[in-house]
N, C-alpha and C positions, 0 to 999 in steps of 0.2 A: 769484508772490510774493514780495513782497521784503522783507527786513528794516529796520526801522525806529531799531533802535539796536540797539548790540553791546556789548560787552565781555569780556576777559581775565579772568580772574582771577586775578592775579601775587600779590598784597602779601594778605596772610589780616588787615592793622588796615582796608585799603580796601574789602576784597571783599563785606561788607553794604552798605555804601552804593553800589557799583558796580550790585550785584544791586539794590536801591529804585529807584536812575537808570531801571534798562532795564526790570523790570517798570512803574514809571511810565507810562515811553515807551508802552511795548504798548497803556495803558489809557485813555491822553488825547490820543495826537498820532490827527488824523486829515489822512491822506494825499489831494489835491487833483486831481482828475481833472481837466484844462482842455481840455474838448472844444471849448468855445467859446462857443457857445451862452449867452441870458441864463438860460434854465431849467437848462443843465447846470452854470452857475456857484450858480443859488440851490438845486440838488440838492447842490452840494457843500458849499457854505458853510453851509447848515441842518442840515448831517447832524451828529446828535452825533457824540460822540469815540466810535472804534469800534478794538476790538481790534483791533493789528497784530502780526505773527510779531517776532519777536526772538529774539537772540543770543547767549546764552552759551558762554564756552568754560574750560572746568575745567580748567589744564594736569596730566600726573598726579602732577604734585609735589605737587599742592594736596590731594588728596583727601582726607588726613588731617589736615588742617594745620585747625585749631579758631576758629574766628572769635569776636571775641565778640557777644554776644549783647543789646546796647544798641540796635540798629537795633531790634530786632523791639519795643519799643516806641513807635516814633516809626509812624503811620499815612501810609500811600500816599495820596501827594496824588492825587485823584480828578479836578479840577476841568479841564476846559480850557485854557488859556493865554488872556488878555483876545486879544477881536479886534481886527484891523486896521481903527481906524477909519474909514477912506477907503472901506474893502470893504465895512464893514459900512451903512453908508449908502449904499451903493450897491444896495447887496442891500437895502434898508429900503422904497427906493426904488421900484425894481423889483418889488416885489410889493407898493406901493400902489395902483403901475398897474395891475398882473394885478389886483386889488381891486377897485379903483375899474371897471373894464373890466368885470369881471364883475356889477357889480350887484349885485343880490339874490339870488345865484344862486352862492353857495358855500360849499361844504362843507367838512368836516376828516372824513378818514378819518384811523383811527389804525391803527398794524399795530404790530408787534411788536415793532419796533424801540424802540419808547418806555417800554416791557419794559427790553427788553437794556443801553438804554442810560441808564435810569435816569431819562426825558423826564417821568414822570407828571406830576408841582409843573407843568414846563413846558407842558403840552397839556392841563392845565386852566385854567392862564391864558389860555392862548390863547383856548378854548372861551367863558370866560366874562366875559373882556374885550370881544370879538368877536360874542360873541351867535347864532353861525356853527350851522349845527345837526353835528352829531356822529355818526358812525356809528363801529364796530370791525369787525377782520379776527375769524373767531374766534382766532386767535393774539392780537390784540391786545385781548379781551376785559375783562380786567380793569383795563384805564389809566382806562375811564370808568366812573362812577358812574351804575349804571345808572335810577337814580330822576333824574337831573342832565334837568331839565326840556326841553332841546334833545339828549337822546340819540334818535338812529331806530333803531339796533338797531344786528345783528350784519351783517354783510354780505360777501362773501366776495372781493368786486369792484365797481369803480365801477358794472360791468353789472346787479351785482343790486343796488343801491339802487333803491326803490322811485321808481317813474317819476317821480312826484308831488316828488319832491324834486327831481328835476334837470330838469323843467318851463323849457324858455327857456334852457340850458347850449348855446350852440352852440361853444364852446372850451372842452377839460378841459384842466388843469395839474395834475401832482402834484409836492410838495415830498415826498419821502418819500427814505428810504435805501435800501431794496433793492422792488422789487415783487413779491418773492420769496416770501412772505408765506402765501401760497396757489398756491407752483409757476409763476406767471404770467410771469413773468420770462425 
């Protein structure tokens, strides 16, 4: 692992802002994995923000310094920076092509990353706007309302979704943060 943000706290006046900056970077920056294929691009682009390591250095001469508490009343920014419009258009075209190629054989499988990265609203919007059947993994169970008409239940992986739901699927594409929800990755 590598750090995505660092700060050395040397000034008690700016220490609070530096701490906030580093913590915000920790919870909002996404590190892109450039493996080259379209699906790898989709995986990394559509992946929600993820916590990445950060590093704060507190020199010994700052240990007993008191810093202003005013920064405590300022909430951390938790939203992602805006997408690059060119990359977003590329990804949307690729996703649309994959969905069109799949025809009626598209399902959504939600894992715990939707909870970890506060994407419940987006998952609901995707499901309701597309009408695709939706399943959840055991750790992602609370993401989907079990009363939702297109909810198919809990599945530990694509291998355990009822066969009738996968009838005719010849190619499987997963766009998710991690396949480690049940240890299959």
